C-alpha positions in Angstrom: 0.0 0.0 0.0 1.1 3.5 -0.8 0.7 6.4 1.7 0.3 10.1 0.9 2.1 13.0 2.7 1.0 16.5 2.0 3.6 19.3 2.6 2.6 22.5 4.5 3.3 24.6 1.4 0.4 22.8 -0.4 -1.9 23.1 2.6 -1.3 26.9 2.9 -2.1 27.3 -0.8 -5.1 25.0 -0.9 -6.5 24.5 2.6 -9.6 22.7 1.3 -7.5 20.0 -0.5 -8.4 16.3 0.1 -6.6 13.5 -1.7 -8.5 10.4 -2.5 -6.4 7.3 -3.3 -7.8 4.1 -4.7 -5.5 1.1 -5.0 -6.5 -2.0 -6.9 -5.2 -5.2 -8.6 -6.3 -4.9 -12.2 -6.2 -6.4 -15.6 -5.7 -3.7 -18.2 -6.7 -4.1 -21.8 -7.5 -2.2 -25.0 -10.5 0.1 -24.4 -13.8 -2.0 -24.7 -16.6 -0.7 -26.9 -18.9 -0.2 -23.9 -16.3 2.1 -22.2 -15.7 4.0 -25.4 -19.5 4.5 -25.7 -19.5 6.0 -22.2 -16.7 8.4 -23.1 -18.6 9.5 -26.2 -21.8 10.0 -24.1 -19.9 12.1 -21.5 -18.2 14.1 -24.2 -21.6 14.9 -25.8 -23.1 15.9 -22.4 -20.2 18.3 -21.6 -20.3 19.8 -25.1 -24.1 20.3 -24.7 -23.8 21.7 -21.2 -20.8 24.1 -21.2 -19.6 26.9 -23.4 -15.9 27.2 -23.5 -15.9 30.2 -21.1 -17.8 28.1 -18.6 -15.4 25.2 -18.3 -12.9 26.8 -15.9 -15.9 27.9 -13.7 -16.8 24.3 -12.9 -16.1 24.1 -9.1 -13.4 21.4 -9.1 -11.6 23.0 -12.0 -11.8 26.5 -10.6 -10.4 25.2 -7.2 -7.5 23.5 -9.0 -6.7 26.6 -10.9 -6.8 28.7 -7.7 -4.2 26.4 -6.2 -2.0 26.8 -9.2 -2.2 30.6 -8.8 -1.5 30.4 -5.1 1.6 28.4 -5.8 2.8 30.7 -8.5 1.8 28.8 -11.7 -0.3 30.2 -14.5 -3.2 27.8 -15.1 -4.0 29.1 -18.6 -0.5 28.0 -19.8 -0.4 24.7 -17.9 -4.0 23.7 -17.7 -5.2 21.0 -15.2 -5.9 17.8 -17.1 -9.6 17.8 -16.4 -10.0 21.3 -17.9 -7.9 20.2 -20.9 -10.2 17.2 -21.5 -13.3 19.3 -21.3 -12.0 22.0 -23.6 -11.1 19.4 -26.1 -14.6 17.9 -26.3 -16.3 21.4 -26.4 -14.1 22.2 -29.4 -15.4 19.1 -31.0 -12.0 17.4 -31.2 -13.0 14.2 -29.6 -10.9 12.0 -27.2 -8.0 9.7 -27.9 -8.5 6.1 -26.8 -5.5 4.8 -24.8 -6.5 1.7 -22.8 -9.2 0.7 -20.4 -7.5 2.1 -17.3 -6.5 5.5 -18.7 -9.8 6.0 -20.5 -11.8 5.1 -17.4 -9.7 7.7 -15.4 -10.4 10.3 -18.2 -14.1 9.5 -17.9 -14.1 10.1 -14.1 -12.1 13.3 -14.5 -14.6 14.8 -17.0 -17.6 13.8 -14.9 -16.2 15.2 -11.6 -13.9 18.1 -12.8 -11.1 16.7 -10.6 -7.7 16.1 -12.1 -6.8 12.4 -11.5 -3.4 10.8 -11.5 -3.2 7.2 -12.6 0.0 5.3 -11.8 1.4 1.8 -12.2 2.0 1.1 -8.5 4.8 -1.3 -9.3 6.8 1.5 -10.9 6.6 3.8 -7.8 9.8 3.9 -5.8 8.9 3.4 -2.1 5.8 3.1 0.0 5.1 6.9 0.3 4.4 9.7 -2.2 4.7 13.3 -1.1 2.7 16.2 -2.5 4.8 19.4 -2.6 5.6 22.3 -4.9 7.6 21.9 -8.0 11.1 23.5 -8.0 12.9 25.5 -10.7 14.7 23.2 -13.0 13.3 20.1 -11.5 13.4 17.3 -14.2 10.0 16.0 -15.2 8.9 14.2 -18.3 5.2 14.6 -18.9 3.4 11.8 -20.7 3.4 12.7 -24.4 4.6 16.2 -23.5 8.4 15.9 -23.2 10.2 17.8 -20.4 7.6 19.9 -18.5 8.3 23.0 -16.4 6.7 22.0 -13.1 8.0 25.0 -11.1 5.2 26.3 -8.9 3.0 23.3 -9.8 1.6 20.8 -7.2 3.7 17.6 -7.7 3.7 14.1 -6.2 7.1 12.7 -5.7 8.3 9.2 -4.8 11.8 8.3 -3.6 13.2 8.9 -7.1 11.4 12.1 -8.1 8.2 13.6 -9.5 5.5 11.2 -10.7 2.4 13.3 -11.1 0.9 16.8 -11.4 -2.7 17.9 -12.1 -1.4 18.8 -15.6 0.3 15.6 -16.6 1.6 12.4 -15.0 5.2 11.3 -15.6 6.4 8.8 -18.2 8.3 6.9 -15.6 5.3 5.6 -13.7 2.6 5.7 -16.4 0.0 3.0 -16.9 0.3 0.6 -19.9 -1.2 -2.7 -20.9 1.2 -4.6 -18.6 -0.1 -2.7 -15.5 -1.3 -5.1 -12.7 -1.4 -2.8 -9.7 -3.1 0.6 -10.0 -2.8 3.7 -7.8 -5.4 6.3 -8.6 -5.0 9.7 -7.0 -7.9 12.1 -7.1 -6.9 15.8 -6.5 -9.9 17.3 -4.8 -8.9 20.9 -4.4 -12.5 21.9 -3.8 -16.1 20.8 -4.2 -17.4 19.0 -7.3 -20.7 18.2 -9.0 -19.9 14.6 -7.9 -19.7 13.9 -4.2 -16.7 11.9 -2.9 -19.0 9.0 -2.1 -20.5 9.0 -5.6 -17.1 9.2 -7.1 -15.9 6.1 -5.1 -18.9 4.1 -6.2 -18.5 5.1 -9.8 -14.8 4.3 -9.8 -15.4 1.0 -8.1 -18.1 0.0 -10.7 -15.9 1.0 -13.7 -12.8 -0.7 -12.3 -14.7 -3.9 -11.7 -16.6 -3.9 -15.0 -13.8 -3.0 -17.3 -10.6 -4.0 -15.5 -11.6 -7.0 -13.4 -10.4 -5.1 -10.4 -10.0 -6.2 -6.8 -9.9 -3.0 -4.7 -7.3 -3.2 -2.0 -7.6 0.2 -0.4 -9.5 3.4 -0.6 -8.4 6.3 1.6 -8.9 10.0 2.0 -5.9 12.1 3.0 -5.5 15.7 4.1 -3.2 17.8 6.3 -3.9 17.9 10.0 -2.2 19.9 12.8 -1.7 16.7 14.9 -0.3 14.7 12.0 0.3 16.2 8.5 1.0 12.8 7.1 -2.0 11.1 8.7 -4.8 9.3 6.9 -8.0 11.0 8.1 -10.5 8.5 6.7 -10.2 5.0 5.3 -13.0 3.4 3.4 -12.9 -0.4 3.5 -13.5 -2.0 0.1 -16.8 -4.0 0.0 -16.3 -7.7 0.6 -13.1 -7.2 2.6 
């Protein structure tokens, strides 16, 4: 199991932040037609509901952008992934299909507005990831983006270095068809149209349906005065 530590610099910039982690044993595969249809349906719903100028006003996206600004990052230049996905479908550009796990995470991100990290847990170095602020010149290779300037951006680090930001995850720990252990990290910088309980149930259902998942842990993390690295709520997977 992988624990989350949140550094004070993040808490000061985003005091409402809660981090939801879902860990599971999975079987990844090419995107099934049923999942692809759900993506198309969600894309149509977003395109019918939001004009371009409204996307960054969605509560979860607006809260993530506010955290970027508080940490010194310009969110219009380095958009959170949830915002980028929604903008893409409103433009009528459609969504790429990657694989079942990645596309399921993209679906959940569009529904909730939260930027979501998806990692191959076997590629993470150590049992703890720490959420802090990106430093000037810190090396970081975004998936499909090359070297990314993460200075002033919220960044998760393992014992080797950065693995995830709300803008892009890192190539080093990315999901692929060989992934057998998933770590999903939901960056809830503020409220969403989807409650946390609803999100968990949706994620559980999609993981079980499309990735034959066995959930091993669901936990909610935030910063507390009596223990900034403490887990404040743990949700026991059903059947365990």
